[in-house]
C-alpha positions as CSV (number, residue, x, y, z in Angstrom):
1,M,18.0,-8.9,-3.4
2,I,19.1,-5.9,-5.3
3,D,20.7,-4.4,-2.2
4,Y,22.5,-7.7,-1.6
5,E,23.9,-7.8,-5.1
6,I,25.0,-4.2,-5.0
7,S,26.6,-4.7,-1.7
8,T,28.5,-7.8,-3.0
9,L,29.6,-5.9,-6.0
10,M,30.9,-3.0,-3.9
11,T,32.6,-5.3,-1.5
12,S,34.4,-7.2,-4.2
13,N,35.5,-4.0,-5.9
14,P,36.2,-1.5,-3.1
15,D,38.3,0.7,-5.3
16,K,35.5,1.5,-7.8
17,D,32.4,3.7,-7.5
18,L,29.0,2.1,-8.0
19,P,28.4,3.7,-11.4
20,D,31.6,2.2,-12.7
21,L,30.6,-1.3,-11.6
22,L,27.5,-1.5,-13.7
23,N,27.4,-1.8,-17.5
24,E,25.1,0.2,-19.7
25,E,22.4,-2.5,-19.8
26,Q,22.3,-2.7,-16.0
27,H,22.1,1.1,-15.8
28,S,19.1,1.2,-18.2
29,A,17.5,-1.7,-16.3
30,L,17.8,0.3,-13.0
31,D,16.4,3.4,-14.7
32,E,13.4,1.4,-15.9
33,L,13.0,-0.1,-12.4
34,K,12.9,3.4,-10.9
35,I,10.3,4.5,-13.4
36,E,8.1,1.5,-12.8
37,L,8.4,1.9,-9.0
38,S,7.3,5.5,-9.4
39,N,4.3,4.4,-11.5
40,L,3.4,1.8,-8.9
41,R,3.6,4.4,-6.1
42,D,1.2,6.6,-8.1
43,V,-1.2,3.7,-8.7
44,N,-1.1,2.8,-5.0
45,K,-1.9,6.3,-4.0
46,R,-5.0,6.4,-6.2
47,Y,-6.0,2.9,-5.0
48,A,-5.7,4.1,-1.3
49,K,-8.0,7.0,-2.1
50,F,-10.6,4.7,-3.6
51,V,-10.4,2.3,-0.6
52,L,-10.9,5.2,1.8
53,S,-13.9,6.5,-0.1
54,V,-15.5,3.0,-0.3
55,S,-14.8,2.4,3.4
56,N,-16.4,5.7,4.4
57,L,-19.4,5.0,2.2
58,Y,-19.9,1.5,3.6
59,N,-19.5,2.7,7.2
60,T,-22.0,5.5,6.6
61,F,-24.6,3.1,5.1
62,L,-24.0,0.6,7.9
63,E,-24.5,3.3,10.5
64,R,-27.8,4.4,8.9
65,L,-29.1,0.8,8.7
66,V,-27.9,-0.3,12.2
67,P,-27.4,2.7,14.4
68,T,-24.8,2.2,17.1
69,E,-23.9,3.7,20.4
70,M,-20.6,3.9,22.2
71,Q,-20.4,2.0,25.4
72,G,-17.0,2.7,26.7
73,Y,-14.7,1.8,23.8
74,N,-17.1,-0.6,22.1
75,K,-19.8,0.2,19.5
76,V,-23.0,-1.5,20.4
77,A,-26.2,-1.6,18.2
78,S,-28.7,0.7,19.7
79,K,-31.6,-1.2,18.1
80,N,-32.1,-4.9,17.7
81,P,-30.7,-5.7,14.2
82,S,-32.2,-9.3,14.2
83,I,-34.2,-8.6,11.0
84,L,-31.2,-7.2,9.1
85,E,-28.5,-9.3,7.6
86,I,-25.5,-7.6,6.0
87,R,-23.1,-9.5,3.7
88,V,-20.0,-8.0,2.3
């Protein structure tokens, strides 16, 4: 939506540069948006690290509880896991 609005502004005012098209309030709103998007990126990076850690931990526990073997491209339980039920 932002891209569309900026494109519309620039198309309707081809003789002006983008900084000249925005007022001070819009400039500060865009600056705040940049800061918040940067914060969001940092939070997402930390979240991705947690997800990877938890995934590795879960897969390690599962492999210890129900050992598997590779048969071609498929993982198959090497033991009968009928007495084990895992819920996530």
